[in-house]
C-alpha positions as CSV (number, residue, x, y, z in Angstrom):
1,M,-2.8,11.2,35.3
2,A,-0.2,9.9,37.8
3,S,2.8,8.1,36.5
4,T,2.5,4.3,36.8
5,T,5.3,1.8,36.4
6,H,4.7,-1.8,35.3
7,Q,5.8,-2.9,38.8
8,D,2.8,-1.1,40.2
9,L,0.3,-3.1,38.1
10,R,-0.1,-6.0,40.4
11,D,-3.8,-6.4,40.7
12,P,-6.8,-6.3,38.4
13,R,-8.1,-3.0,39.7
14,S,-4.8,-1.2,39.1
15,L,-4.6,-2.7,35.6
16,L,-8.1,-1.5,34.7
17,V,-7.4,2.0,36.0
18,H,-4.1,2.2,34.2
19,A,-5.7,1.0,30.9
20,R,-8.6,3.4,31.2
21,D,-6.3,6.4,31.9
22,A,-3.9,5.4,29.1
23,R,-6.7,5.2,26.7
24,V,-7.8,8.8,27.6
25,V,-4.3,10.0,27.0
26,A,-4.0,8.2,23.7
27,E,-7.3,9.6,22.4
28,D,-6.3,13.1,23.4
29,A,-3.0,12.7,21.6
30,E,-4.7,11.3,18.5
31,R,-7.2,14.1,18.5
32,S,-4.4,16.7,18.6
33,V,-2.7,15.1,15.7
34,F,-5.9,14.9,13.7
35,I,-6.7,18.6,14.3
36,A,-3.2,19.5,13.3
37,A,-3.7,17.5,10.1
38,A,-6.7,19.7,9.2
39,Q,-4.8,22.9,10.1
40,W,-1.9,21.7,8.0
41,A,-4.1,21.2,5.0
42,L,-5.8,24.6,5.4
43,A,-2.3,26.2,5.8
44,H,-1.2,24.9,2.4
45,P,-3.9,25.9,-0.1
46,A,-3.4,25.4,-3.8
47,A,-1.9,28.6,-5.3
48,D,-4.4,30.7,-7.3
49,E,-2.0,31.0,-10.3
50,W,-1.7,27.2,-10.8
51,D,-3.2,26.0,-14.1
52,S,-2.8,23.3,-16.7
53,A,0.2,25.1,-18.1
54,C,2.4,24.4,-15.1
55,V,5.8,22.8,-15.8
56,P,5.5,19.0,-16.0
57,G,6.4,17.2,-12.8
58,T,6.1,20.3,-10.6
59,E,3.6,20.7,-7.8
60,R,-0.1,20.5,-8.6
61,E,-3.3,21.3,-6.8
62,L,-4.8,18.3,-5.1
63,A,-8.4,17.4,-4.1
64,I,-8.2,15.3,-0.9
65,A,-11.7,15.9,0.4
66,G,-15.2,16.3,-1.1
67,Q,-16.7,18.9,-3.4
68,G,-16.4,22.4,-1.9
69,A,-13.5,21.6,0.4
70,P,-10.3,23.6,-0.3
71,L,-7.8,22.2,-2.7
72,V,-4.3,21.8,-1.2
73,A,-0.7,22.0,-2.5
74,E,0.2,18.4,-3.5
75,F,3.6,18.1,-1.9
76,C,2.5,19.3,1.5
77,I,1.1,15.7,2.1
78,D,4.6,14.2,2.1
79,E,6.1,16.2,5.0
80,F,3.2,15.9,7.4
81,A,2.8,12.2,6.7
82,A,6.5,11.5,7.3
83,A,6.4,13.5,10.6
84,I,3.6,11.3,12.0
85,G,5.1,8.1,10.7
86,L,2.8,7.4,7.7
87,S,3.5,6.7,4.1
88,T,2.5,9.4,1.6
89,D,-0.5,7.3,0.5
90,A,-1.7,6.8,4.1
91,G,-1.1,10.4,4.9
92,H,-3.2,11.5,1.9
93,Y,-6.3,9.7,3.3
94,Y,-5.6,10.8,6.9
95,I,-5.3,14.5,6.1
96,G,-8.2,14.2,3.6
97,D,-10.4,12.8,6.4
98,A,-9.5,15.6,8.7
99,L,-10.2,18.2,5.9
100,E,-13.5,16.6,5.0
101,L,-14.7,17.0,8.5
102,A,-13.3,20.5,9.1
103,A,-14.6,21.9,5.8
104,R,-17.8,20.0,5.0
105,L,-19.0,18.5,8.3
106,P,-18.6,21.4,10.8
107,R,-21.1,20.1,13.4
108,C,-19.4,16.8,13.6
109,W,-16.0,18.5,13.5
110,R,-16.8,20.6,16.6
111,R,-17.6,17.5,18.5
112,V,-14.3,16.0,17.5
113,E,-12.5,19.2,18.6
114,N,-14.3,19.1,22.0
115,G,-13.2,15.5,22.6
116,E,-16.8,14.1,22.3
117,V,-16.2,11.9,19.2
118,P,-13.1,9.7,18.9
119,V,-11.0,10.2,15.8
120,W,-11.5,6.6,14.4
121,R,-15.3,7.1,14.4
122,A,-15.1,10.5,12.9
123,R,-12.9,9.2,10.1
124,K,-15.6,6.6,9.2
125,I,-18.1,9.4,8.7
126,A,-15.6,11.4,6.6
127,Q,-14.9,8.4,4.4
128,A,-18.6,7.7,3.8
129,T,-19.3,11.3,2.8
130,R,-16.4,12.2,0.5
131,L,-18.3,11.6,-2.7
132,L,-21.5,13.3,-1.6
133,S,-22.7,16.7,-3.0
134,P,-22.5,19.7,-0.7
135,E,-26.3,19.5,-0.2
136,A,-26.2,15.8,0.8
137,V,-23.2,16.2,3.1
138,D,-24.9,19.0,4.9
139,L,-28.0,16.8,5.6
140,V,-25.6,14.1,6.9
141,D,-23.9,16.6,9.2
142,Q,-27.2,17.8,10.6
143,R,-28.5,14.3,11.2
144,L,-25.4,12.6,12.5
145,A,-23.8,15.3,14.7
146,S,-25.8,14.4,17.8
147,F,-25.1,10.7,17.4
148,A,-21.6,10.8,15.9
149,H,-20.0,9.5,19.2
150,S,-22.0,6.2,19.1
151,I,-23.3,5.5,15.6
152,G,-22.0,2.4,13.9
153,G,-21.1,1.6,10.3
154,R,-24.6,0.5,9.3
155,G,-26.1,3.7,10.8
156,I,-23.6,5.9,8.9
157,E,-24.4,4.0,5.6
158,Q,-28.1,4.4,6.1
159,T,-27.9,8.1,6.9
160,V,-25.7,8.7,3.9
161,N,-27.9,6.8,1.5
162,A,-31.1,8.6,2.8
163,A,-29.4,12.0,2.5
164,E,-28.1,11.3,-1.0
165,A,-31.6,10.1,-2.1
166,E,-33.2,13.2,-0.7
167,A,-30.6,15.7,-2.1
168,D,-29.8,14.1,-5.4
169,P,-32.0,11.1,-6.4
170,E,-30.7,11.0,-10.0
171,L,-27.1,10.6,-8.9
172,L,-28.0,7.8,-6.4
173,R,-29.9,5.9,-9.1
174,A,-26.8,6.1,-11.4
175,R,-24.5,4.9,-8.7
176,R,-26.9,2.0,-7.9
177,E,-26.9,0.9,-11.5
178,A,-23.1,1.1,-11.7
179,A,-22.9,-1.0,-8.5
180,D,-25.2,-3.8,-9.8
181,D,-22.3,-5.7,-11.3
182,K,-20.3,-7.0,-8.4
183,R,-18.3,-9.6,-10.4
184,H,-14.6,-9.8,-9.6
185,V,-11.8,-12.2,-8.9
186,T,-9.1,-11.0,-6.4
187,I,-5.9,-12.9,-5.9
188,Y,-4.0,-11.6,-2.9
189,T,-0.4,-12.1,-4.2
190,R,0.8,-9.5,-1.7
191,H,-0.3,-11.7,1.2
192,V,1.7,-14.9,0.8
193,D,2.3,-17.1,3.8
194,F,5.6,-18.8,4.6
195,H,4.7,-21.9,2.6
196,G,3.8,-20.0,-0.6
197,R,0.0,-20.0,-0.2
198,V,-2.2,-17.1,-1.2
199,D,-6.0,-16.4,-0.7
200,I,-8.4,-15.9,-3.6
201,E,-12.0,-14.4,-3.5
202,G,-14.5,-13.6,-6.1
203,A,-18.0,-13.1,-7.2
204,L,-19.2,-14.8,-10.5
205,D,-22.3,-15.1,-12.5
206,L,-24.1,-18.4,-11.5
207,A,-23.5,-19.9,-14.9
208,D,-19.8,-19.2,-14.8
209,A,-19.6,-20.4,-11.2
210,L,-21.2,-23.7,-12.1
211,D,-18.9,-24.2,-15.0
212,L,-15.9,-23.5,-12.8
213,E,-17.1,-25.9,-10.2
214,D,-17.5,-28.7,-12.8
215,A,-14.0,-28.0,-14.2
216,L,-12.4,-28.1,-10.8
217,A,-14.2,-31.3,-9.9
218,A,-13.2,-32.9,-13.1
219,V,-9.5,-32.0,-12.9
220,A,-9.4,-32.9,-9.2
221,A,-10.7,-36.3,-10.1
222,Q,-8.1,-36.7,-12.9
223,L,-5.4,-35.8,-10.4
224,K,-6.6,-38.5,-8.1
225,D,-6.7,-41.1,-10.9
226,L,-3.1,-40.2,-11.7
227,G,-2.1,-41.1,-8.2
228,C,-2.2,-37.8,-6.4
229,E,-2.8,-38.5,-2.7
230,E,-3.6,-35.0,-1.6
231,S,-7.0,-34.1,0.1
232,L,-9.9,-33.1,-2.1
233,D,-9.6,-29.5,-1.1
234,A,-5.9,-29.5,-2.0
235,R,-6.6,-31.2,-5.3
236,R,-9.2,-28.6,-6.2
237,A,-6.7,-25.8,-5.4
238,M,-4.1,-27.6,-7.6
239,A,-6.8,-27.9,-10.3
240,L,-7.2,-24.2,-10.5
241,G,-3.5,-23.9,-11.2
242,E,-3.7,-26.5,-13.9
243,L,-6.6,-24.6,-15.6
244,A,-4.6,-21.4,-15.3
245,R,-1.6,-22.8,-17.1
246,R,-3.6,-23.9,-20.2
247,E,-3.6,-21.6,-23.2
248,A,-6.0,-18.6,-23.0
249,S,-7.7,-19.4,-26.3
250,L,-10.6,-21.8,-26.3
251,T,-11.7,-24.2,-29.1
252,F,-14.9,-26.1,-29.5
253,D,-15.5,-29.6,-30.9
254,A,-18.3,-30.5,-33.3
255,A,-20.8,-31.0,-30.4
256,G,-20.1,-27.5,-29.1
257,E,-18.1,-28.8,-26.1
258,V,-15.0,-26.8,-25.0
259,E,-11.7,-28.6,-25.8
260,L,-9.0,-27.6,-23.2
261,P,-5.6,-27.4,-24.9
262,V,-2.5,-29.0,-23.6
263,R,-1.2,-27.3,-20.5
264,S,1.8,-25.0,-20.8
265,K,4.8,-25.1,-18.5
266,R,5.0,-23.0,-15.3
267,S,7.5,-20.1,-15.7
268,L,9.3,-19.4,-12.4
269,Q,11.6,-16.5,-11.8
270,L,13.2,-16.2,-8.4
271,Y,15.7,-13.9,-6.8
272,V,17.6,-15.6,-4.0
273,H,19.7,-13.4,-1.8
274,I,22.7,-15.0,0.0
275,S,25.2,-13.3,2.1
276,Q,28.9,-14.3,1.8
277,A,29.3,-14.1,5.6
278,P,27.9,-17.0,7.5
279,G,25.0,-16.1,9.9
280,E,24.3,-12.7,8.3
281,N,21.4,-13.6,6.1
282,P,18.4,-11.8,7.7
283,F,16.0,-14.2,6.0
284,G,17.5,-17.2,7.8
285,T,16.9,-20.4,5.9
286,A,14.3,-18.7,3.7
287,A,14.5,-16.8,0.4
288,R,12.9,-13.4,-0.4
289,V,10.6,-13.4,-3.3
290,E,10.7,-10.0,-5.0
291,N,7.2,-10.2,-6.6
292,T,5.4,-10.6,-3.3
293,R,7.9,-9.0,-0.9
294,T,7.7,-12.0,1.4
295,A,10.0,-14.7,2.8
296,L,9.4,-18.2,1.4
297,D,10.3,-21.6,2.8
298,L,13.3,-23.1,0.9
299,D,11.7,-26.5,0.8
300,T,8.7,-25.0,-1.0
301,L,11.1,-23.5,-3.6
302,R,12.8,-26.8,-4.0
303,S,9.5,-28.6,-4.7
304,W,8.6,-26.0,-7.3
305,C,12.0,-26.3,-9.1
306,A,11.9,-30.1,-9.0
307,D,8.5,-30.1,-10.9
308,P,9.3,-31.3,-14.5
309,D,6.6,-29.0,-15.7
310,T,8.3,-25.9,-14.3
311,Q,10.3,-23.8,-16.8
312,L,13.2,-22.3,-14.9
313,V,14.5,-19.0,-16.0
314,V,18.2,-18.4,-15.0
315,R,19.3,-14.8,-14.7
316,P,22.9,-13.5,-14.4
317,V,24.1,-13.4,-10.8
318,L,24.6,-9.9,-9.5
319,D,26.9,-9.1,-6.6
320,L,25.0,-6.3,-4.9
321,A,28.2,-5.2,-3.1
322,E,30.1,-4.6,-6.3
323,H,30.6,-1.0,-7.4
324,R,29.3,-0.4,-10.9
325,S,29.5,2.9,-12.9
326,S,28.9,4.4,-16.3
327,E,30.3,7.4,-18.0
328,S,26.9,8.5,-19.4
329,Y,23.7,9.8,-17.8
330,E,21.8,6.8,-19.0
331,I,21.8,3.9,-16.6
332,P,23.0,0.5,-18.0
333,T,20.6,-2.5,-17.6
334,L,22.8,-4.4,-15.0
335,L,23.4,-1.2,-12.9
336,R,19.6,-0.5,-12.9
337,E,18.9,-4.1,-11.9
338,Q,21.5,-3.9,-9.1
339,V,19.8,-0.8,-7.6
340,I,16.4,-2.4,-7.8
341,L,17.5,-5.5,-6.1
342,R,19.4,-3.6,-3.4
343,D,16.7,-1.1,-2.5
344,V,13.7,-3.4,-2.9
345,T,11.3,-0.4,-2.5
346,C,11.2,3.4,-3.0
347,V,13.7,4.8,-0.5
348,F,11.6,7.8,0.6
349,P,10.6,7.8,4.3
350,H,7.9,5.2,5.0
351,C,7.3,4.5,1.3
352,T,6.7,0.8,0.3
353,R,6.1,1.1,-3.4
354,P,8.2,-1.6,-5.3
355,A,11.6,-0.5,-6.7
356,R,10.8,-2.6,-9.8
357,S,8.3,0.1,-11.0
358,A,10.2,3.1,-9.6
359,D,12.5,5.6,-11.2
360,I,16.2,5.3,-10.7
361,D,17.4,8.7,-9.3
362,H,20.8,10.3,-9.3
363,I,21.2,11.3,-5.6
364,V,23.6,14.1,-6.6
365,P,22.1,15.3,-9.9
366,W,24.0,14.5,-13.1
367,D,24.2,18.1,-14.1
368,A,25.7,19.0,-10.7
369,G,28.5,16.5,-11.1
370,G,26.8,13.4,-9.8
371,S,28.0,10.1,-11.2
372,T,26.0,7.3,-12.7
373,S,27.2,4.7,-10.2
374,T,26.1,2.3,-7.5
375,D,26.6,4.7,-4.6
376,N,24.9,7.7,-6.3
377,L,21.7,5.9,-7.5
378,A,18.6,5.0,-5.6
379,A,15.0,3.9,-6.4
380,L,12.3,6.5,-6.0
381,C,8.7,6.1,-7.1
382,R,7.6,8.7,-9.5
383,H,5.7,10.8,-6.9
384,H,8.7,11.0,-4.5
385,H,11.1,11.6,-7.4
386,R,9.0,14.7,-8.2
387,V,8.9,15.7,-4.5
388,K,12.7,15.5,-4.3
389,T,13.3,17.4,-7.6
390,H,10.7,20.2,-7.1
391,H,9.9,20.6,-3.4
392,G,13.1,21.0,-1.4
393,W,13.6,17.4,-0.1
394,S,17.2,16.2,-0.2
395,Y,19.0,13.0,0.7
396,T,22.4,11.4,0.9
397,S,23.5,7.7,0.9
398,T,25.0,6.8,4.2
399,G,26.2,3.4,3.1
400,G,25.2,0.1,4.7
401,P,25.5,-3.6,3.9
402,P,24.2,-3.6,0.3
403,D,24.4,-7.4,0.0
404,I,21.9,-7.7,2.9
405,G,18.9,-5.6,2.3
406,G,20.1,-2.3,0.8
407,A,21.9,0.9,1.7
408,S,20.8,3.6,4.1
409,Y,19.6,7.1,3.2
410,L,19.5,10.3,5.3
411,W,16.6,12.5,4.2
412,T,16.1,16.2,5.1
413,S,12.6,17.7,4.6
414,P,11.9,21.3,3.5
415,H,11.2,22.2,7.2
416,G,14.5,20.7,8.4
417,Q,13.2,17.4,9.7
418,H,15.6,14.4,9.3
419,Y,14.8,10.8,8.6
420,L,17.0,7.8,8.3
421,R,15.7,5.2,5.8
422,T,17.1,1.7,6.0
423,A,16.1,-1.7,5.0
424,T,14.2,-2.2,8.3
425,G,12.2,1.0,8.0
426,T,12.2,4.8,8.8
427,T,13.5,6.5,11.9
428,Q,12.8,10.2,12.6
429,L,16.0,11.8,13.9
430,T,14.5,15.2,14.9
431,T,11.2,16.0,16.5
432,T,11.4,19.8,16.7
433,A,11.1,22.4,14.1
C-alpha cells in the first residue's frame, strides 16, 4: 500500500481508499499478533513434573482453553500480555481464545491463518465454545468453518446449542436448569459519572418487583410531602437510597405488615488529594474517590457532607511525599496506607487491580538488604507479586511526584523487555528481543 499523508486526503474518494487500505493493514497486523499468541501458548506448555506438591506461590499449570487443549505455564501470560499492551487478565482471555481455535477448532483456525476470517469474529466463536466437550466442539468446527467469515452472534449461539444437544444432551439439560434463575441486582460502582451517579440493573421475581415498586412509590411520595421539589424519577432514585440505609432486619406488626425501622446515617469516607504547589493538581477542581477510581465534582461532595444525616469519618492526614520507614520487616499501618494511597493500583505493567486489596512488596527484598520504607515499597496484586518473586521479573522505583499520583517504576521482563509504569499508564521502552 502506498504511503498517504493526511494532506493527500482532500476528497471523499481518497478518504475511502485510504480507510479501506488501512483496514486491510490493521487486520493483517492483528492476525499476526493473534497467531503469535497461539504459538506463544504452545511454546510454553505446563511442565510434566508439576503436581499439587509444588512450592506454594510458584508457577502452576493453567487451563486457558477448553477440554483437551494443552495446559500452559501460568506465568507466560504476563510477558506476552505486557508486550502487546494488555493487562494480565485481558491477555489471559486473548491468548486463551487463540489457543482454543488452534487446538480445538482447526478448520476455523486455518481460515484465520489464511486471512479469510477476521480475528474479532474468530474470537466470538472461541468464546462460545470454551465450555463444550471435545465431541461438541468438533461438530461446531465442522458446521461453522465454511461460514465463520460471516456468521453473527445469534448464528454462533444456535450452532453451539445444537451441537451441544447432539453431543451431550444431559449436560445441556443441566446447564439449562442452572440458568433458569436469572435473578440479580448489579450496581455499577466502578462506572461513576462526574456528578456521582451510578447505573443499576436487575432481574427480580414479579412479587419482589411489585413490592419494591410500591416501596419506592411510597417513599417518593413521602419525600414530596416533606417538601422535596425534585422530579418523580429523582425522588424514586432517592427513595432507593433511603430504603438501603434502613436496618437490614425486618419486623412485622400484628397484621403481618412490614414495619420499616428508623433509617441509619449515611457513612461517608473520602480521600481528597491536594497538591501543595498551585496548579499541579491533575484532578483540577475535582477529588479522586478511591473506592470507584473516578474524579468527582467538589460541589457534589459538599452537598453530601452538608447532609445532617451523613456520618463523616475523619482519618489522619497523610503527607504522601513524607519519607517513612521501619526497622522491622512488618509494615506499620500508616506506612502501608501511604503506599496504597500513593500507588492507587498494582504497579505491574498495565495492571489496574486496586492497591487497597494488593500485597505491599519490598522492591529490594528484605533478606537482600532492602528496607521497609516509602521508597522501597510498592503495591502488587497477589498474582503479580508471585510473578515478581518466582519468574524473573524485576523492577526499581525511579521516583516521581508521590504527592500527585504515585511514583514511577521501571520493570524488566524475563526476556529483557523494559516497561515504565507511571500514574498515567505503561510505556514499553524496548520493542526488540
